[in-house]
N, C-alpha and C positions, 0 to 999 in steps of 0.2 A: 504494500500500500504506500502511496506517496501523495503529497499535496501540502496544504497549509491548514492551520487551525488558528483561531483567534478567540481568546477569552476576554480580553479587555480592548479589542478593536485593532490590535497590531498583529498582522499575519506572521506566523512562525512556521518554519518547515517541520513536517512530521517525520519522525524517525521511529524505526522499529514498530511500525503499525501492523496490526493483525485484526482480522474479522473472523470470528469463529462462533457459529451457532447463535447469532443475535448479540454477541458480546464484542465490543470494540476496545482495543488497547493501543496506545501509542505514547510517544514521548515528544516534547518540544524542549528547546533550550533557549535560555536568555542569559544576559550578563547583568550583574548587580554591582553598583559602585557605592562605596561609603567613604566619603572624604577624599580618598586618594584615587584619582582617575587612572593612575598607572598600576593599580592593583584590583582589577575587577575579579569577581567570583562568578563562575559558571553555575547557573541554577538549572536543574533538570526538573521538568514538570511531567508527572506521570498521570495520564488520563485512563480511567476505566469506565466504560459505558455499557448500558444495556438498552437495546432497542425495544420500544413498545409503541406500535402504531407509527405515527409520524413524529415521534419524539425519542430522544436518547437521554436517559438519565445518567449523568456523569458523576464520578468522584475524582477530584483533582487534588493531588498532593505534590508539593514541591520540596526539593532538597538541595542543599549546597550553598544557600545564600547567607547573608549576614544575620538574618533573624529566623526564629522558629516559624514553621508554617504548618498549621493544622489542616487536615483534609477539608475540602469545600465540596458540597454537593450542589449541582445545578442541573436544569433540564434544558436541552437544546431542542427547538422545534423547527420543523420544515417551513420555509417561506416559499412563496411562489417564485418561479424562475425570473419574473420581471421585477421583483422587489429589489429596491436599492438599499434599503435598511430594514432590519428586523422591526416588526410591529411590537410596541410595548404596551 
């Protein structure tokens, strides 16, 4: 699997993506900086999702940054092909 994913509106490349029996798993990576721009840390974001109808319920957990990150649960829903932004 390949493509991009966006949690907060910035597209990130998908790594190690897999689709198996209605379950989706993949990673994205970002960098985090605290005070020293010459010392960024790589953050790995682990996504685990389960398909149900036109929605995927995800659990997102990040590791490797400057602060502790607790798992976040959210639901992604399908939007029409012509939609430019998700409906809120």
